[in-house]
C-alpha positions, 0 to 999 in steps of 0.5 A: 537488512533489506538495504544491506543486501540490495543488489547482491546475490540472494535466494529468490523463487516464486510462491505461485506463478508470477508471485516472486519472493526472496530470502530477505522477505522471510528474514525481515518478516521474522525479525519484525514479528519478533520485535513488534510482538515484543513491543505490543504483545496484545496485538495480533499479526497479519503478514504476507510471509506468515501463514494466516491464523484466525486467532488474529480476529479476536484482537482489537489491535493488529500489526499488518506487515509486508516485509518487502512490498514491491519484491519484483523491483527489489529482485531486479535491483530497482528502487521501487520497493519498501517495507510496509508496517501498519497498526490497525485498531478495530479495523482502522489503521492508526499507525502507518510506516513505509521505509524505502531506504534505496530511495532515501525515504521514510514515510510516517502517519499517525491517525489524527496527526497527519503524515510526513516524508522524512519529517516534512508534512505531506498534503495531497493535491487540489485537482478538481478536473479528472482529465489530466490526472497523474497516475503511476501506470505502465500503460493506459487503456484507450478509455483512459487516454485523458489521464497522464502517466507518471513513473510507477514503482512496483510497490503499490504502497509507494504508488498510494504514497505518491498521492499523499506527496502530490506526485500523483493524483490517482491510483486505482486497482481493479482486482482483489488485493491483500490488506498487508499491501495497503494498510500503512499506505492508505493511512499515509494518504488519508492523513495527507488529505487524500480520498481513499476507498475500495474500487467501488467507493466503499470504506476500507476495513481491515482485519477481516476473516478474508484479509482482502479488499476489492481494489483500492482507490486513492486520489485527491479528494476533488476527483474521487466521485469522478474516479468512481464514475469512471471505474464503476462499470469495470469494477462491477464486471471484474468483481462479478 
């Protein structure tokens, strides 16, 4: 659905200033909710484009969905977007799927079974030195000029998946983010051997009453400790 309408004329607006949405976000959300709820009726539902319902907290299983992650790139006819679908079991992702049709990519992970892109197994990198780490950003602050910028898709899920594919060494955010943005991608990264945590190094848990985490840190395992050390003071300042 998203691919068929990509780079065409469709309705788009802002939910809040700086938060774009389009008619395809809504249509895909409705389609996925109907089909996935039929597939697994006992699972709850959490999505960016569906009003949250606290009833989901009573479910052990939960679909966590972003119908278009990277809507800004989608609206601008850029390929850095994907459909993100995660299944969470008692707070932990067990299935993760990212579909990026304009990039010709299908990412898949199952807990304990590894991760693939287009059927090819993924393995995170082996870097152990923090300086020189590749990170998908638009610009680097002065304190991080020892890192190396690589291409940044608008989708945070695709940026995390880059770590799984050894196309980046580090992805870090220092803000409150939503579970639907990262649930599928963090499973793909972790199943590829990457280290994943929140910005302060704590484990990520899903299906919380407030479905957010303070930042996400996905990196090759050899630099996880150094990344936390680099970001800790900034993270505490932002988190208050």
